[in-house]
C-alpha positions in Angstrom: -5.3 -8.2 -12.1 -4.6 -5.4 -14.5 -1.8 -2.6 -13.4 -3.8 -0.8 -16.5 -7.3 -1.0 -17.7 -7.8 -0.6 -21.4 -7.5 2.7 -22.6 -10.7 4.9 -22.6 -10.6 8.3 -21.8 -10.8 8.1 -18.0 -7.5 5.4 -18.2 -5.9 8.0 -20.5 -6.0 10.9 -17.7 -5.1 8.3 -15.0 -2.1 7.5 -17.0 -1.2 11.2 -17.4 -1.7 11.7 -13.7 0.8 8.5 -12.8 3.0 9.7 -15.8 3.4 13.4 -14.1 3.9 11.8 -10.4 6.5 9.7 -12.0 8.4 12.4 -14.0 8.3 14.7 -10.9 10.1 11.6 -9.3 12.4 11.0 -11.8 13.9 14.4 -11.8 15.3 13.7 -8.5 19.2 12.1 -8.2 17.8 10.0 -5.1 14.8 8.7 -7.2 14.0 6.4 -9.7 10.4 5.6 -11.1 10.5 2.1 -12.6 7.7 0.2 -14.9 6.3 -3.1 -14.1 7.8 -4.6 -16.4 10.9 -3.4 -15.3 10.4 -4.5 -11.7 9.3 -7.8 -12.9 12.4 -8.2 -14.6 14.9 -9.6 -11.9 18.3 -8.7 -11.2 20.9 -10.9 -12.2 22.6 -11.0 -8.8 25.9 -12.4 -8.8 26.6 -15.2 -6.9 29.7 -14.8 -4.9 28.9 -18.5 -3.2 28.2 -16.4 0.2 24.6 -17.0 1.7 23.2 -13.9 2.3 20.7 -13.8 5.4 18.5 -11.3 5.0 16.3 -10.0 8.6 12.5 -8.9 8.1 9.9 -8.2 10.4 6.8 -10.0 9.7 4.3 -7.3 11.9 1.4 -7.5 9.6 -1.8 -8.2 11.5 -5.2 -10.0 10.0 -6.4 -7.1 7.9 -3.0 -6.7 6.1 -3.1 -9.1 3.0 -1.3 -6.4 0.8 1.5 -6.6 3.2 1.7 -10.3 4.1 1.8 -10.6 0.4 4.8 -8.3 -0.3 6.8 -10.0 2.8 5.6 -13.4 0.4 7.4 -12.6 -2.8 10.5 -11.0 -0.7 11.3 -13.8 1.3 10.4 -16.0 -2.0 12.7 -13.8 -3.8 16.0 -14.4 -1.4 15.2 -17.6 -1.0 15.0 -18.8 -4.8 18.1 -16.2 -4.8 19.9 -18.5 -2.6 19.9 -16.9 0.7 18.5 -17.1 4.1 15.6 -15.4 5.5 15.9 -14.3 9.5 12.3 -13.4 10.4 10.6 -11.7 13.7 7.1 -11.7 14.3 5.6 -8.8 15.5 2.2 -6.8 15.5 1.4 -4.0 13.2 2.8 -0.8 14.9 5.7 1.3 14.7 6.6 0.5 18.0 6.5 -3.4 16.8 7.9 -2.4 14.0 11.1 -0.6 15.5 11.6 -3.6 17.9 11.4 -6.4 15.4 14.1 -4.2 13.5 16.6 -4.0 16.8 16.5 -7.3 17.5 17.4 -8.2 13.7 20.5 -6.7 14.8 21.2 -9.6 17.0 20.8 -12.3 14.5 23.6 -12.2 12.7 22.5 -10.9 9.6 24.2 -9.4 6.7 20.9 -7.1 5.4 18.1 -5.7 7.2 14.6 -4.6 5.8 13.2 -1.7 7.3 9.3 -1.0 6.9 6.3 0.0 6.5 5.1 2.5 9.2 8.3 4.0 10.2 9.7 6.9 8.4 13.4 8.0 7.6 13.9 10.2 10.3 12.3 7.3 13.0 14.5 4.4 11.4 17.7 6.8 11.3 19.4 5.7 14.7 18.4 1.9 13.5 20.4 2.4 10.3 23.5 3.9 12.2 23.6 1.0 14.4 23.4 -1.5 11.6 26.3 0.2 9.8 28.4 0.3 12.6 27.9 -3.7 12.6 28.6 -4.0 8.5 24.9 -4.3 7.9 23.4 -3.5 4.9 19.9 -1.8 5.0 16.8 -1.8 2.8 13.6 0.1 2.5 10.7 -2.1 2.3 7.7 0.5 1.5 9.5 3.3 3.5 12.4 5.5 2.5 15.6 4.7 4.6 18.1 6.6 5.9 21.3 6.1 3.1 19.5 3.2 1.4 17.9 1.9 -1.7 14.1 1.8 -1.0 11.1 0.2 -3.1 7.6 2.3 -2.1 4.4 2.7 -3.2 3.7 5.7 -5.9 1.6 7.9 -3.0 1.1 10.6 -5.3 0.4 8.8 -8.3 -2.6 6.6 -6.3 -4.0 9.6 -5.2 -4.0 11.3 -8.4 -5.9 8.2 -10.0 -8.3 8.2 -7.2 -9.0 12.4 -7.3 -9.6 12.5 -11.3 -11.5 9.0 -10.6 -14.1 11.0 -8.6 -14.1 13.9 -10.1 -15.1 12.5 -13.6 -17.4 10.1 -11.7 -19.5 12.8 -9.8 -19.1 15.1 -12.6 -17.1 17.6 -10.8 -19.6 18.4 -8.2 -20.6 17.3 -4.8 -19.6 16.6 -1.3 -16.8 13.4 -0.2 -15.7 12.6 3.0 -12.5 10.6 3.4 -12.0 7.8 5.6 -8.6 6.2 6.6 -6.6 4.8 9.7 -5.9 7.7 12.4 -3.7 10.4 11.3 0.2 9.6 11.9 -0.4 5.6 11.9 0.3 5.0 8.1 1.9 8.4 6.3 0.8 7.4 2.9 -2.6 7.4 3.6 -2.1 10.9 5.4 -0.3 11.7 2.1 -3.0 10.9 -0.5 -6.0 12.3 1.9 -4.0 15.4 1.4 -3.8 15.4 -2.1 -7.2 14.5 -2.9 -8.3 17.5 -0.8 -6.2 20.0 -2.4 -7.3 18.1 -5.8 -10.8 18.9 -4.8 -10.2 22.7 -3.7 -9.7 23.9 -7.4 -12.6 22.2 -8.6 -15.3 25.4 -7.6 -18.2 22.9 -7.1 -16.8 20.3 -4.7 -16.0 20.1 -1.0 -14.3 17.7 1.3 -16.1 17.1 4.9 -14.2 16.9 8.0 -11.5 13.6 7.8 -13.7 10.3 9.3 -10.8 8.3 11.4 -11.0 4.9 11.3 -9.0 3.3 14.5 -5.6 1.3 13.6 -4.7 -2.0 12.5 -4.9 -3.6 16.1 -8.7 -3.0 16.2 -11.7 -4.4 14.6 -11.5 -1.9 11.5 -14.4 -3.4 10.0 -17.0 -2.8 12.5 -15.5 0.5 13.2 -15.8 2.0 9.9 -19.4 0.7 9.9 -19.7 2.8 13.5 -18.2 6.0 11.8 -20.0 6.0 8.9 -23.5 5.8 10.5 -22.8 8.5 12.5 -21.7 10.4 9.7 -25.5 9.2 7.9 -27.1 10.2 10.9 -25.5 13.4 11.0 -26.0 14.2 6.9 -29.8 12.5 6.6 -30.4 14.9 3.5 -29.6 12.7 0.4 -27.8 15.8 -1.2 -25.4 16.3 1.6 -23.0 13.5 0.9 -22.4 12.2 -2.9 -19.4 10.0 -2.1 -17.6 8.6 0.6 -13.3 7.7 -0.2 -12.1 5.0 1.8 -8.1 4.4 1.6 -8.3 1.1 3.6 -10.2 -1.5 2.5 -12.3 -2.6 6.2 -13.0 0.6 6.3 -14.7 0.7 2.8 -16.5 -2.3 3.9 -17.8 -0.7 7.5 -19.2 2.1 5.4 -20.7 -0.4 2.8 -22.3 -2.2 5.5 -23.5 1.4 6.9 -25.0 2.3 3.9 -27.4 -0.9 3.3 -28.7 -0.7 7.0 -29.4 2.9 6.0 -30.9 2.1 2.6 -28.4 4.8 1.2 -27.6 4.3 -2.3 -27.3 7.8 -3.3 -23.4 7.6 -1.9 -21.2 6.0 -4.1 -18.0 4.5 -2.3 -14.3 4.6 -3.5 -11.8 2.1 -2.5 -8.1 1.6 -1.9 -6.2 -1.6 -1.2 -7.4 -5.4 -2.3 -8.6 -8.0 0.0 -10.5 -10.9 -0.9 -13.3 -9.9 1.4 -13.1 -6.3 -0.4 -13.4 -8.0 -3.9 -15.9 -10.1 -2.9 -18.1 -7.6 -1.8 -17.2 -5.4 -4.7 -18.3 -7.5 -7.1 -21.8 -7.5 -5.5 -24.3 -5.5 -7.9 -26.2 -4.4 -5.1 -23.7 -1.8 -3.9 -22.5 1.2 -4.7 -18.7 0.5 -4.9 -17.5 2.4 -7.8 -13.9 2.0 -8.5 -10.8 0.6 -6.3 -6.9 1.5 -6.8 -4.2 -1.1 -5.3 -0.6 -1.4 -4.9 1.1 -4.4 -6.5 2.6 -5.2 -3.3 3.9 -8.6 -4.7 6.0 -6.8 -6.8 7.4 -4.1 -4.2 8.4 -7.6 -2.9 9.9 -8.8 -5.4 12.2 -5.7 -6.2 13.1 -5.6 -2.5 14.3 -8.8 -2.0 16.6 -8.3 -5.0 17.8 -4.9 -3.5 18.9 -7.3 -0.6 20.7 -10.1 -2.5 22.5 -7.5 -4.2 23.3 -5.3 -1.0 24.3 -8.6 0.7 27.0 -9.7 -2.1 28.7 -6.6 -1.8 27.6 -5.3 -5.1 27.2 -1.2 -5.6 23.4 -0.3 -5.0 22.9 3.1 -5.3 20.4 4.5 -2.6 17.5 5.0 -5.3 13.7 5.1 -4.3 11.8 2.6 -6.8 8.3 3.5 -7.2 5.8 0.9 -7.8 3.1 1.2 -10.7 -0.7 2.1 -9.7 -3.3 -0.7 -9.9 -7.0 0.0 -10.8 -9.8 -1.4 -11.7 -13.6 -1.3 -11.9 -16.6 -3.4 -10.6 -16.8 -5.6 -13.7 -13.0 -6.6 -12.8 -13.5 -7.7 -9.5 -14.1 -11.0 -9.9 -11.0 -11.6 -11.9 -8.5 -10.0 -9.6 -10.7 -12.0 -6.4 -9.3 -15.1 -8.2 -5.5 -13.8 -8.4 -5.4 -12.5 -4.9 -6.7 -15.8 -3.4 -4.1 -18.0 -5.4 -1.2 -15.3 -3.9 -2.6 -15.2 -0.5 -2.8 -19.0 0.0 0.8 -19.1 -1.6 2.3 -16.2 1.1 0.3 -17.9 3.8 1.8 -21.3 3.1 5.2 -20.2 2.7 5.4 -17.1 5.5 4.1 -19.9 8.4 7.5 -21.4 8.2 8.5 -17.8 9.6 5.9 -17.3 12.0 3.8 -15.5 10.0 
């Protein structure tokens, strides 16, 4: 799986878009955009002899394979650095996530990892309580009050996706976006908003109303198929829709199933997030999936684990927000990416099952 593709005109435009987003982020005192190589360079955390206890909620569900890979590398990094993991198993929702974090405050931890659903304002009270108890905090995929955090490059992802769609469609046509329900996972909302804004400035393009896709506690593949079938039945004219943009892989698979059922080969599909099921389908030449972006959660987990160890050992860690790079592939790269993902998932399952994951 490549963080960047070989350079072509399209990839050059993608790099420009990500660079612009990174430059905007870097201008903030409280934010830092960091390269893939920098993120991979492990922080040399001073060993003070203290066994740092890091608390993490394992709230991912069966569709949250990217999240699980991030948790795996976070846990592995802490263990490799001589730390100890204290985990609470939960469900993929804001309520369960916050409940897990509150439980961890009573488990004798030194550092609490917060994420991935609840935004800074929603967990500020948990951070305040942690501070009273002398517990440090770090954000995993979300910003956290007065704390360092490692997050997705949400705006960069949307720009990479947007320019790719515009180039493939030659800046004309109608598209529809789908993701989990609005408000469930904030980055999906942000990406959808930016793509719609980008499309607004293309006079020959338009975006149909957002197509919701339920939540991670439901069968999202079936829901994606159901939603896409309703969309296709409401728009039977082959010229009515040119693209479906899915920000969540189960909904992508559902849409592909609907397209096959309705024999609609005229609609191109664009996806965000890798999974073994998605990549297995992506490499099939009989579908119309064109392109996929991804977030390297394994890199996010590495960096979060390093920050947690440094915080737990009393180092001066600035409350910077680190952004991981954007990954993107085309159909010809799906098989290679699938092999890499399957290897990571195998390791993730083996390690996290020791903590109830």
